[in-house]
C-alpha positions as CSV (number, residue, x, y, z in Angstrom):
1,M,-0.4,24.6,-8.8
2,N,-0.6,23.9,-5.0
3,Y,-3.0,21.2,-4.1
4,K,-4.8,20.7,-0.8
5,M,-3.3,18.3,1.7
6,P,-4.4,14.7,1.3
7,T,-7.4,13.4,3.1
8,K,-8.0,10.4,0.8
9,A,-6.1,7.2,0.2
10,I,-6.4,4.6,-2.6
11,I,-5.4,1.1,-1.5
12,T,-5.0,-1.4,-4.3
13,D,-5.7,-5.2,-4.4
14,A,-6.9,-5.8,-7.9
15,G,-4.5,-8.4,-9.2
16,F,-4.9,-12.2,-9.7
17,A,-2.3,-13.2,-7.1
18,S,-1.4,-16.2,-9.1
19,R,1.6,-17.1,-7.0
20,F,-0.8,-17.7,-4.0
21,L,-3.2,-20.1,-5.8
22,P,-5.3,-22.0,-4.9
23,I,-6.2,-19.9,-1.8
24,T,-6.5,-16.6,-3.8
25,K,-9.2,-18.0,-6.1
26,T,-11.5,-17.4,-3.2
27,I,-9.8,-15.0,-0.9
28,P,-8.2,-11.7,-2.0
29,K,-4.4,-11.7,-1.3
30,A,-4.6,-8.7,1.1
31,M,-7.2,-10.6,3.2
32,L,-4.5,-13.2,4.1
33,P,-3.7,-12.7,7.8
34,L,-0.8,-11.3,9.7
35,G,-1.6,-12.5,13.2
36,N,-5.4,-12.3,13.4
37,R,-5.8,-9.3,11.2
38,P,-5.7,-9.3,7.4
39,I,-2.9,-7.4,5.6
40,M,-5.5,-4.9,4.3
41,Q,-6.5,-3.9,7.8
42,L,-2.9,-3.1,8.7
43,V,-2.6,-0.8,5.6
44,V,-5.9,0.9,6.4
45,D,-4.7,1.4,10.0
46,E,-1.5,3.1,8.7
47,C,-3.7,5.5,6.7
48,I,-6.0,6.3,9.6
49,K,-3.0,6.9,11.9
50,A,-1.9,9.6,9.5
51,G,-5.3,11.4,9.6
52,I,-6.8,10.0,6.3
53,T,-10.6,10.3,6.5
54,E,-11.6,8.5,3.3
55,I,-10.3,5.3,1.9
56,I,-11.0,3.8,-1.5
57,I,-10.1,0.1,-1.9
58,V,-9.8,-1.1,-5.5
59,A,-10.5,-4.8,-5.7
60,T,-11.3,-7.5,-8.2
61,P,-15.0,-8.3,-8.9
62,E,-14.7,-11.3,-6.7
63,G,-12.9,-9.4,-3.9
64,K,-15.3,-6.5,-3.7
65,P,-18.0,-8.2,-1.7
66,I,-15.5,-9.8,0.6
67,Y,-14.0,-6.4,1.5
68,E,-17.4,-4.8,1.8
69,D,-18.5,-7.6,4.2
70,Y,-15.3,-7.3,6.3
71,F,-15.4,-3.6,6.8
72,N,-19.2,-3.2,7.2
73,N,-20.8,-6.4,8.5
74,S,-21.6,-5.9,12.2
75,V,-22.3,-9.7,12.7
76,N,-24.8,-8.9,15.4
77,H,-25.6,-12.6,15.9
78,I,-22.0,-13.1,17.1
79,R,-22.2,-10.0,19.3
80,K,-25.4,-11.4,20.9
81,Q,-23.8,-14.8,21.5
82,L,-20.7,-13.2,23.0
83,K,-22.9,-11.1,25.3
84,A,-24.9,-14.1,26.4
85,Q,-21.6,-15.9,27.2
86,G,-20.2,-13.0,29.1
87,K,-17.4,-12.6,26.5
88,L,-18.4,-9.3,25.0
89,D,-14.8,-8.0,25.2
90,R,-14.0,-10.3,22.3
91,Y,-16.3,-8.2,20.0
92,A,-14.0,-5.1,20.5
93,P,-11.8,-5.9,17.5
94,I,-15.0,-6.0,15.3
95,Q,-16.2,-2.7,16.7
96,E,-12.8,-1.1,16.0
97,I,-13.4,-1.9,12.3
98,L,-16.9,-0.6,12.3
99,D,-15.7,2.7,13.7
100,Y,-13.3,3.3,10.9
101,P,-13.7,6.4,8.7
102,K,-15.4,6.1,5.4
103,I,-14.3,3.1,3.3
104,T,-15.5,2.7,-0.3
105,V,-14.8,-0.5,-2.2
106,I,-14.8,-0.4,-6.0
107,E,-13.8,-2.8,-8.8
108,Q,-10.9,-2.1,-11.1
109,D,-12.2,-1.0,-14.5
110,Q,-12.0,-4.2,-16.5
111,S,-11.4,-2.3,-19.8
112,Y,-8.0,-1.1,-18.5
113,P,-4.8,-3.0,-19.3
114,Y,-3.1,-5.1,-16.7
115,G,-0.7,-3.3,-14.4
116,N,-0.4,-1.6,-11.0
117,G,-1.4,1.7,-12.4
118,S,-4.8,0.6,-13.5
119,P,-6.4,0.4,-10.0
120,I,-5.3,4.0,-9.4
121,A,-6.8,5.2,-12.7
122,S,-10.0,3.3,-11.8
123,A,-10.4,5.5,-8.7
124,R,-10.0,8.8,-10.6
125,K,-13.6,10.0,-10.0
126,F,-13.1,9.9,-6.2
127,I,-10.2,12.4,-6.4
128,R,-11.0,16.1,-6.8
129,D,-8.9,18.2,-9.2
130,D,-7.6,20.4,-6.3
131,E,-6.4,17.7,-3.9
132,A,-3.3,15.6,-3.4
133,F,-3.9,12.0,-2.4
134,I,-2.2,8.8,-1.1
135,V,-1.7,5.6,-2.9
136,A,-0.8,2.4,-0.9
137,Y,-0.2,-1.0,-2.4
138,S,-1.6,-3.7,-0.1
139,D,1.4,-6.0,-1.0
140,D,3.5,-3.7,1.2
141,V,3.4,-3.5,5.0
142,V,5.3,-1.1,7.1
143,F,6.1,-1.8,10.8
144,G,7.0,0.7,13.4
145,T,5.7,3.8,11.8
146,S,3.2,5.2,9.3
147,D,4.8,5.9,5.9
148,V,1.5,7.7,5.0
149,K,2.2,10.2,7.8
150,T,5.8,10.6,6.6
151,L,4.4,11.5,3.1
152,I,1.9,14.0,4.4
153,D,4.4,15.6,6.7
154,S,6.8,15.9,3.7
155,Y,4.1,17.5,1.5
156,A,3.6,20.2,4.2
157,K,7.2,21.1,3.6
158,H,7.3,20.6,-0.2
159,Q,4.2,22.2,-1.6
160,D,5.9,22.3,-5.0
161,A,5.9,18.5,-5.2
162,Q,4.4,16.8,-8.2
163,A,4.7,13.6,-6.1
164,I,6.5,12.2,-3.1
165,I,7.6,8.6,-2.8
166,I,8.9,6.4,0.0
167,A,12.2,4.4,-0.1
168,Q,14.1,2.0,2.1
169,E,17.8,1.4,2.0
170,M,18.5,-2.3,1.1
171,P,21.5,-4.5,1.2
172,R,23.6,-4.5,-2.0
173,E,23.1,-8.2,-2.7
174,V,19.3,-7.7,-3.3
175,L,19.3,-4.5,-5.3
176,N,18.7,-6.6,-8.5
177,K,15.2,-7.6,-7.2
178,Y,13.6,-4.2,-6.8
179,G,13.1,-0.8,-8.4
180,I,16.1,1.3,-7.4
181,I,16.0,5.0,-7.1
182,R,18.4,7.3,-9.0
183,L,18.4,10.8,-7.4
184,Q,18.6,14.0,-9.4
185,D,19.7,16.0,-6.4
186,E,21.0,14.1,-3.3
187,T,20.8,17.2,-1.1
188,K,17.2,18.0,-1.9
189,M,16.3,14.2,-2.3
190,T,14.6,14.7,-5.7
191,L,14.0,11.9,-8.1
192,H,15.6,11.4,-11.5
193,D,14.2,8.0,-12.3
194,I,13.6,4.5,-11.0
195,V,15.6,1.6,-12.5
196,E,13.8,-1.7,-12.4
197,K,15.8,-4.7,-11.3
198,P,19.2,-3.4,-12.4
199,K,22.4,-5.6,-12.3
200,I,23.9,-5.2,-8.8
201,E,26.9,-3.4,-10.2
202,D,24.7,-1.0,-12.2
203,A,22.4,0.0,-9.3
204,P,22.3,3.8,-9.0
205,S,21.8,3.7,-5.2
206,N,20.7,1.4,-2.5
207,L,17.3,3.1,-2.2
208,T,14.4,0.7,-3.0
209,S,11.0,2.1,-4.1
210,Y,7.9,0.4,-3.0
211,G,4.1,1.0,-2.8
212,R,3.7,4.2,-0.8
213,Y,3.1,7.4,-2.8
214,L,1.7,10.8,-2.4
215,L,0.4,11.9,-5.8
216,T,-1.2,15.0,-7.3
217,P,-4.0,14.8,-9.9
218,D,-1.3,15.6,-12.5
219,V,-0.5,11.9,-12.5
220,F,-3.7,11.0,-14.3
221,Q,-2.6,12.5,-17.5
222,Y,0.1,9.8,-17.5
223,L,-2.0,7.0,-16.0
224,D,-3.8,6.8,-19.3
225,P,-4.7,3.3,-20.5
226,K,-2.9,4.2,-23.8
227,N,0.4,4.8,-22.0
228,T,1.3,1.2,-21.5
229,G,4.9,0.2,-20.8
230,L,6.8,-3.1,-20.3
231,D,4.8,-6.2,-21.3
232,G,1.9,-3.9,-22.3
233,E,1.1,-3.0,-18.7
234,L,0.1,0.3,-17.1
235,W,2.9,1.1,-14.6
236,T,2.6,3.6,-11.8
237,V,6.4,4.0,-11.7
238,D,6.4,5.1,-15.4
239,A,3.8,7.8,-14.6
240,I,5.8,9.1,-11.7
241,T,9.0,9.2,-13.7
242,R,7.2,11.2,-16.4
243,M,6.1,13.7,-13.7
244,V,9.7,14.6,-13.1
245,K,9.7,16.7,-16.2
246,D,6.8,18.8,-14.8
247,G,8.5,19.5,-11.4
248,N,10.0,18.0,-8.4
249,V,9.3,14.4,-7.2
250,Y,10.7,14.1,-3.7
251,V,12.0,10.9,-2.1
252,E,11.6,10.2,1.6
253,K,13.3,7.4,3.5
254,T,10.9,5.3,5.6
255,R,11.2,5.8,9.4
256,G,10.0,2.2,9.9
257,H,10.6,-1.3,8.4
258,W,9.0,-2.2,5.1
259,M,8.3,-5.8,4.1
260,T,6.6,-7.1,1.0
261,T,4.0,-9.8,1.2
262,G,3.8,-10.2,-2.6
263,D,4.9,-13.8,-2.8
264,P,4.5,-16.8,-0.5
265,K,8.1,-16.7,0.8
266,N,8.0,-13.0,1.7
267,Y,4.5,-13.2,3.0
268,N,5.5,-15.9,5.5
269,L,8.5,-14.0,6.6
270,A,6.4,-10.9,7.2
271,S,3.8,-13.1,9.0
272,L,6.5,-14.5,11.3
273,Y,7.9,-11.0,11.9
274,Y,4.5,-9.6,12.8
275,A,3.6,-12.5,15.1
276,T,7.0,-12.5,17.0
277,E,7.0,-8.7,17.4
278,F,3.4,-7.8,17.9
279,E,1.3,-10.7,19.2
280,D,1.2,-11.7,22.9
281,Y,2.3,-15.2,21.9
282,G,5.4,-13.9,20.1
283,E,7.8,-15.1,22.8
284,A,6.4,-18.7,22.7
285,L,6.7,-18.7,18.9
286,V,10.4,-17.6,19.1
287,D,11.0,-20.3,21.6
288,F,9.3,-22.9,19.3
289,L,11.4,-21.8,16.3
290,Q,14.6,-22.0,18.3
291,K,13.8,-25.5,19.4
């Protein structure tokens, strides 16, 4: 079956983020900043640049009101104060957020098992049976391009796709830290499976899979709470791998630079990269670090 081109994206931030405690007991992990914007906003921006018109953020019960406030609260008292001070230009970043396309924030279904597939399954009712859709993990940020646009452009060429996933080539010495792609057909760039954290010598390629996917509704028959995998969790990768038997799952290489923010070390590396590359004080920061 050919599905309609994606117009919706599911962005997930429904985990406990225990490696970031104590700050994440109060603030969702994807609300941690890169520069003066939270990680979540960068992922939303990536989707908007690709033409996505509806975004569903899947959050924890504690995170839901925080995201709703961030994307919907116009803080008019701040606007009035800035206007009185002749500094209304400082309100522009807030207006940018308020002008975003439709953003709906939902809670992950608490009856579902732990795992990165459960937030996607929780958003099932927002996806029509005749449309493909985007999934983005807020742990992952992409600089220099929109992976979401790459996925949509690829789907325009591969209407037979059951799914399309993004990959980045990584150095051999870190292949044991990620999910590594095994290709079924290297010319067509179709997926065979994804090997989680293989021994370096057993890695089937240097292509690392991360959280940017174009999926079709077929995935929901596999993202069933009963289909748990390792450690009793519901894994998106397991569902995508099962989809291979139904048809082609294509692999696209990122045109940008992916970094994970999923742990404090990598979050701080991504934060430094963002600040030095994209903030107007980046040069001063580089100078400070060199000294």
